[in-house]
N, C-alpha and C positions, 0 to 999 in steps of 0.2 A: 553161725549158731542159730538154730531154729527155736524161736520163743513163742510159747502159747500163753493165752490168758483165759482163765476159767473164772468168770464173774458170777457173783451171787451175794445174797445177804448172809447166808450161812448162820441162821438164827434158830436153832443151833446146827452145826454140821452133823449130817446123818450118814448112815451106811450108804445111801444112794449117792451122796456127794463124794464119799471116799471111793466108791466104785468108779465114778466118772474121773476122779483125779488119778487113780491108778491107771486106768486105760488111756487117759489123755497124756500121761507122762510117757507112755510108750511112743507117742507121736512126735515129741519135741525133746530138745536138749535141756530146756529150762521151762518150767511151768509156773506161771505167776497166778496165784489165787487172788483174784480181785475181790476184796471185801467191800461191798457197797455200804456206804454210810446210810443212805436212803431214809431220811427222817420221816418221810410220809408213811412208811410201813410201821413205825413205832416198835422197833425191835425190843425183845425181852432182855437180851444181853447187850451190854455196851460194846462199842467198837473194839475196845481193848480186850474185853473178854472173848469176843468172837475170834479175834486174831490169835489170842493165846490158845484157844481150843484148836484152831486150825493148825497152828505150828506144832502143838503137841501130837496131833493125829497124823500129820504128814511127814514128820521126821523119819519115822520108820519106812514109809513109802519111798522117800527120797533115797534111803540106803538100799532098799530092795530093788528099785528100778534103775539106780544110777543116774537119775535125772534130778537136777536141782529143782526143788519145789519151795517156793517162798510165798508168804502172804503179803499183800499190798493193799492197804485201804485206799478207796477212791470215792470222790463225790462229783466227779465231772462226767461228761459224756463217755460212754463206753469206748468209742473210737478214739477219744482223746487219751483215755487210760491206756489203750493199746499202744498209742504213740509214745506215751510216757515210759512204758516198760519195754519198748522195742519189740512188741509182739507182731508177728506176721499172721498169726492164727488165733481166732477166738474159738474156744471150746465151749459147747453148750450141751447140756444133758436134756434129753427128751423122755417124758414119761408117758404121755398120751397125745391124742389128736389135738386136744385143746392147747397143749404146749406148742405144737407145731404151728398152729395158726398165728400165735403171738410171735414166735421166733421167726417165722417167714417174713412178717412185717419188719422185724428188727434187722434182719439180714438185708432186706431191700433198702432200708434207710442207711444202714452202715455202708453198703456198697456205693451209694450216692456220695457219702462223705469221704470214703477212701476205698477205691477199687483194689488197692494192694493188700488189704487185710481180708483174708478168707475166714469164713465161719465153717466149723466142722461140728456136725451133730453126732452125739453118741447116745444110743438108746441105753437107758438103765437096764441092768440085768432084770429078768422077770421078777425075781424075789424082792427087788428094790423099787419096782415101778410105782407102787402106791404110796411110797414114803414122801411126805412133804413136811417140812419143818413146822409149818402152821398146824398141821394135824398132830404132830408129835407133841407140841406144846399143849394142845387141847387135851390130848389123852393124859398127859402128865398132870395137868390142872385138875382133871376129874378122877385122879387116883388110879389111872390105868397103868399097865405095864408097858414101858417103852424099851425094854431090853432088846427087842427084835429090830429096833429102828436106829439106835445110837450105840456108841461104844460105852463101856462101863464108866469111863472117866467123864464123858459128856453127860451120861445119865446122872451121875453124882452131882455135877454142877447144875444141871437142870432142876433136879429135885431140891437142891439147896436154895436155888434162886426163887423157887416157888414156895419155899418154907415147908417142904414136905418131908425132909429128913433131918 
């Protein structure tokens, strides 16, 4: 069984993330969405809330693709998380050149730690390339319309979290 790991903070999950999950699911039999705890980033949503949103959004994708898709919180090294879930592939989404520079370094470090785990980069579709969770939160905080960036269910939770609805 080919297992992939798509790590991120997902604070909140966006259409860009969902696009990468959909396309990553086509490459593996099981796709684990690694939800990083990452206390340094100070996420808006709790770990439990982020996992709930991911599970709600990927349930439909799992049925559509026939790929098992599960959320898995982690706080250790990415390569250790890959070992924990039995992943042979790390799936990463790229939006811009700046993403590539950071990801290039990460791949190099991960290859030193374990050459058996490959990293696959998927470019976000053009309509999703500008989407970043950080910007979505900022737009929502400033009363902007985030309906183009997140699903209705995620928008509802985001607005409630910010006390906007």
